[in-house]
N, C-alpha and C positions, 0 to 999 in steps of 0.2 A: 504494500500500500504506500503510495507516495504522499508527500505533504499536502498536496492540493486536495486529494480525496479525504484525508483526515480532517482538513479544515472544513470541507463541505459537510462531513458527518457531524462535526461539532456544532456547526450552525443548525443542522436539523435537530440535534439533541437540545440545543438551547431554546428552540422554538416549541418543543414538546411541553404539554401540560401533564399533570398527574393522571388525568383521565385517558391520555394517549398511551400510557404504559400498560403492557399486557403482563399481568401477574399470573396467568393461568399455568405457566410452565414452572413456577416456583412452588416446591412442596410446602405444605403448611407445617408449622412447628407444633409437634405434639407435646403431651404432658411430660414425656420422658426428657425432652430437651430442657424444659424449664426446671425439672427435678434435678438435673445434673449441672445446670448453668451456675456459674459463679461470677461475682463482680469483683474484679481485681482492685484492691486498694493499695496505694503505695505504703511500703513499710516504714519509710522515713520521708520527711519533708526537707528539702534543701532550699535555702535562701540564696539570693544573689550574693556573690562574694563582694566584700568591701575592700577597696584598694587602700593600702597604707600610704600610697603616694598621692598627695592632694592635687598634683598637677595632672594626674591621669584620671580621665573619666570616660567610660564607654559611651556616654551620651554626648551629643554635640551641644555643649553649654559654654557660656561666656566664662573665661578663666578668672575674671574679676570676681565672680560669685564664689569661687573656691578660696580666694584670698581674703574676702570680707569676713571678719570675725568680731 
């Protein structure tokens, strides 16, 4: 498949509504699926690291804001 045909397919998909989607070939999820299903929760939460260097900021901010104390 070349890029042009992919682009035309994406345009068709973008124009589709929910009513246009054929769900008949997708099997229904039975009770066994929901009995075995699990929801993964993170075991630990991590925050964004804080830099010890006040001149370094991963954000594009004005350096004078870092020097004002």
